[in-house]
C-alpha positions as CSV (number, residue, x, y, z in Angstrom):
1,I,-112.9,36.1,-21.4
2,L,-109.4,35.9,-20.1
3,A,-109.2,32.2,-21.1
4,N,-110.3,33.0,-24.7
5,I,-107.7,35.8,-24.9
6,L,-104.9,33.5,-23.7
7,K,-106.0,30.8,-26.2
8,L,-106.0,33.3,-29.0
9,G,-102.5,34.4,-28.0
10,E,-101.2,30.9,-27.8
11,K,-102.7,30.1,-31.3
12,M,-100.9,33.2,-32.7
13,I,-97.6,32.0,-31.2
14,Y,-98.0,28.6,-32.8
15,G,-99.0,30.3,-36.1
16,M,-95.7,32.3,-36.1
17,S,-93.5,29.3,-35.2
18,D,-91.6,27.3,-37.8
19,I,-91.4,24.2,-35.6
20,I,-93.3,23.2,-32.6
21,L,-92.1,20.4,-30.3
22,A,-94.6,18.1,-28.6
23,D,-93.4,15.5,-26.2
24,T,-95.8,12.8,-27.4
25,Q,-98.0,12.0,-30.4
26,L,-101.1,12.5,-28.4
27,Q,-99.9,15.9,-27.3
28,K,-99.3,16.7,-31.0
29,D,-102.8,15.6,-31.9
30,H,-104.1,17.8,-29.0
31,I,-102.4,20.9,-30.3
32,H,-103.5,20.3,-33.8
33,S,-107.1,19.7,-32.7
34,L,-107.3,22.6,-30.2
35,F,-105.5,25.3,-32.2
36,G,-105.8,24.1,-35.8
37,T,-102.0,24.2,-36.1
38,S,-100.6,22.5,-39.2
39,N,-99.5,18.9,-38.4
40,D,-96.4,19.5,-40.6
41,K,-95.1,22.1,-38.1
42,I,-95.5,19.9,-35.0
43,K,-92.7,17.4,-34.3
44,V,-92.7,14.8,-31.6
45,L,-89.6,14.8,-29.4
46,A,-89.6,13.1,-25.9
47,L,-88.3,15.1,-22.9
48,G,-86.0,12.4,-21.5
49,A,-83.9,13.1,-18.4
50,D,-80.6,14.5,-17.5
51,D,-78.4,11.5,-16.7
52,S,-75.7,13.7,-15.3
53,I,-78.1,14.5,-12.4
54,Y,-80.2,11.4,-12.3
55,K,-77.3,8.9,-12.3
56,Y,-77.8,5.2,-12.5
57,S,-78.1,3.8,-9.0
58,F,-79.8,0.4,-9.2
59,K,-80.4,-0.9,-5.8
60,K,-80.5,-4.7,-5.2
61,P,-83.6,-5.6,-3.2
62,T,-83.1,-6.5,0.5
63,K,-85.4,-7.8,3.2
64,R,-84.4,-5.0,5.5
65,E,-85.9,-2.0,3.8
66,F,-88.1,-1.0,0.8
67,N,-88.2,2.6,-0.1
68,V,-91.0,4.1,-2.2
69,V,-90.0,7.6,-3.4
70,Y,-92.1,10.5,-4.6
71,Y,-90.1,13.3,-6.0
72,G,-91.7,16.6,-7.2
73,L,-93.5,19.8,-6.6
74,Y,-96.8,18.5,-5.2
75,S,-98.8,19.5,-8.3
76,P,-102.5,18.4,-8.1
77,L,-101.7,16.4,-11.2
78,H,-99.3,14.2,-9.2
79,G,-102.1,12.8,-6.9
80,V,-100.0,12.6,-3.8
81,E,-103.1,12.0,-1.7
82,Y,-103.2,8.5,-3.2
83,I,-99.7,7.9,-2.0
84,L,-100.9,8.5,1.6
85,D,-103.8,6.1,1.0
86,A,-101.3,3.5,-0.2
87,A,-99.0,4.2,2.8
88,E,-101.9,3.6,5.2
89,L,-102.6,0.2,3.5
90,C,-98.9,-0.7,3.8
91,L,-98.5,0.2,7.5
92,K,-98.3,-3.4,8.7
93,D,-95.0,-4.0,6.8
94,K,-92.5,-2.0,8.8
95,S,-89.8,-2.3,6.2
96,I,-91.8,-0.2,3.7
97,K,-91.2,3.6,3.8
98,F,-92.6,6.3,1.6
99,L,-90.1,9.1,1.1
100,M,-91.6,12.4,-0.1
101,V,-89.0,14.6,-1.7
102,G,-89.8,18.2,-2.5
103,K,-92.3,20.9,-1.7
104,G,-95.1,22.7,-3.6
105,N,-98.8,23.3,-4.0
106,T,-100.3,20.6,-1.9
107,Y,-97.4,20.0,0.4
108,E,-98.8,21.6,3.7
109,K,-102.1,19.8,3.2
110,T,-100.3,16.5,2.6
111,V,-98.2,16.8,5.7
112,A,-101.2,17.7,7.8
113,D,-103.1,14.7,6.4
114,A,-100.2,12.3,7.1
115,K,-100.0,13.5,10.7
116,K,-103.8,13.2,11.2
117,R,-103.7,9.6,9.9
118,K,-100.6,8.8,12.0
119,L,-98.6,7.6,8.9
120,T,-95.3,6.8,10.6
121,N,-94.1,5.2,7.4
122,V,-94.2,8.5,5.5
123,I,-91.1,10.7,5.7
124,F,-91.0,14.2,4.2
125,Y,-87.9,15.9,2.7
126,P,-89.1,19.4,1.7
127,D,-85.8,21.2,1.5
128,L,-83.8,18.9,-0.8
129,T,-83.0,20.4,-4.2
130,E,-82.6,18.6,-7.6
131,V,-78.9,18.3,-7.0
132,D,-78.7,17.4,-3.3
133,S,-81.6,15.0,-3.3
134,Y,-79.6,12.4,-5.2
135,E,-78.8,10.2,-2.1
136,T,-82.4,9.9,-1.2
137,L,-83.5,9.2,-4.8
138,A,-80.7,6.6,-5.1
139,S,-82.2,4.8,-2.0
140,A,-85.4,4.1,-3.9
141,D,-86.7,0.7,-4.6
142,V,-89.8,2.1,-6.3
143,F,-90.1,5.5,-8.0
144,I,-93.6,7.0,-8.4
145,G,-94.9,8.8,-11.5
146,F,-98.3,10.5,-11.9
147,L,-101.4,9.1,-10.1
148,Q,-104.2,11.7,-10.7
149,K,-107.0,11.4,-13.3
150,H,-106.8,14.4,-15.6
151,P,-106.9,14.9,-19.4
152,T,-103.4,16.3,-19.4
153,V,-102.1,13.1,-17.8
154,D,-103.6,11.1,-20.6
155,R,-101.3,12.6,-23.2
156,I,-97.9,13.4,-21.5
157,V,-95.1,11.3,-20.0
158,P,-94.1,12.7,-16.6
159,N,-90.5,13.8,-16.1
160,K,-90.6,11.4,-13.1
161,V,-90.9,8.4,-15.3
162,Y,-87.8,9.3,-17.4
163,Q,-85.9,10.3,-14.2
164,G,-86.8,6.9,-12.5
165,F,-85.6,5.1,-15.6
166,A,-82.3,7.0,-15.6
167,L,-81.8,6.2,-11.9
168,G,-82.3,2.5,-12.7
169,K,-85.4,2.3,-10.5
170,T,-88.7,0.4,-10.8
171,V,-91.2,3.0,-11.9
172,V,-94.8,2.7,-10.8
173,T,-97.2,5.1,-12.4
174,G,-100.9,5.4,-13.4
175,E,-102.0,3.6,-16.6
176,T,-102.8,6.1,-19.3
177,P,-103.3,6.0,-23.1
178,V,-99.9,7.6,-23.8
179,M,-98.1,5.4,-21.3
180,N,-99.6,2.3,-22.9
181,E,-98.5,3.5,-26.3
182,L,-94.9,3.8,-25.2
183,F,-94.3,1.3,-22.4
184,E,-95.3,-2.2,-21.4
185,H,-96.7,-3.1,-18.1
186,K,-94.4,-5.3,-15.9
187,K,-91.7,-4.9,-18.4
188,H,-90.6,-1.2,-18.5
189,V,-93.0,0.0,-15.8
190,Y,-95.6,-1.2,-13.4
191,F,-99.0,0.3,-14.1
192,C,-101.5,1.0,-11.3
193,K,-105.0,2.5,-11.6
194,L,-105.2,6.3,-11.6
195,A,-106.7,7.9,-8.5
196,D,-106.6,4.6,-6.6
197,G,-104.5,4.3,-3.5
198,K,-105.4,0.6,-3.1
199,S,-104.1,-0.1,-6.6
200,L,-100.8,1.7,-5.8
201,A,-100.5,-0.3,-2.5
202,N,-101.1,-3.5,-4.3
203,A,-98.3,-2.6,-6.8
204,V,-95.9,-1.8,-3.9
205,L,-96.7,-5.0,-2.0
206,E,-96.3,-7.2,-5.1
207,L,-93.0,-5.6,-6.0
208,R,-91.9,-6.0,-2.3
209,S,-92.6,-9.7,-2.4
210,N,-91.3,-10.4,-5.9
211,E,-87.6,-9.3,-6.1
212,K,-87.2,-10.8,-9.6
213,L,-90.1,-8.7,-11.0
214,Q,-88.8,-5.6,-9.3
215,T,-85.3,-6.1,-10.7
216,D,-86.4,-7.0,-14.2
217,I,-88.6,-3.9,-14.5
218,A,-85.8,-1.7,-13.3
219,K,-83.4,-3.2,-15.8
220,D,-85.7,-3.0,-18.8
221,G,-86.7,0.6,-17.8
222,Y,-83.1,1.6,-17.7
223,K,-82.5,-0.1,-21.1
224,I,-85.3,1.7,-22.9
225,F,-84.0,5.0,-21.3
226,M,-80.5,4.3,-22.7
227,D,-81.8,3.4,-26.1
228,K,-84.2,6.3,-26.6
229,F,-84.3,8.9,-23.8
230,T,-80.8,10.0,-22.8
231,P,-79.7,13.6,-23.6
232,R,-77.5,12.3,-26.4
233,Q,-80.3,10.2,-28.0
234,I,-82.8,13.1,-27.7
235,G,-80.2,15.4,-29.2
236,K,-79.7,13.1,-32.2
237,Q,-83.4,13.0,-32.8
238,F,-83.6,16.8,-32.5
239,I,-80.8,17.4,-35.0
240,N,-82.6,14.9,-37.4
241,L,-85.9,16.8,-37.1
242,M,-84.2,20.1,-37.7
243,S,-82.3,18.8,-40.7
244,K,-85.5,17.4,-42.3
245,S,-87.4,20.7,-41.6
246,Q,-84.6,22.7,-43.3
247,A,-84.6,20.4,-46.3
248,N,-88.4,20.9,-46.7
């Protein structure tokens, strides 16, 4: 009953709006299908990332260390349990570290699981904020996106992907319909299978052993960010959408 009331309330809000911003075409299609909202009202505008916080920090690969960074609030959508599975499979390579930045829903469970499995290659940074986490984020060789199977994941682009691009990192994320629509595997990002720690581990190990691939993906990811997803580019697109809407 509560769910139906909330859905009706959301439908009313969409009905009263002049413009609705969806971050992807698939999200636009979802809103139209679920609420019957006019397609003319819904405009697609990517989220992008704030490059004044997520500053370019490309890191040249070294043999000495290889940091895989997760950054977020431990939402069930993130699939952090698969990061632990990957970390366990990467234990033999002592240079690979998994840096877990942030704290949230599944944090305590994740820490307990890592201790139980004796994952000495997983390091937690629960108290770092968006601003003071920059040094740790800048140390990343690989930046992780979403890993969980969920209908929402199929139609949105995680903030982490744009933030990883902005930082100049090699982004590894689960392969989804929306990601395939916008980005190319082993060009802008490296796709792994959703809900699959072994696939994530294979991605990490391949990138660890192939410096050129890692570097090329990082550079092309940053290029597409600069071309389409900076605050300035998103702002230009927003102004254009507003101008067209007012003209109509």
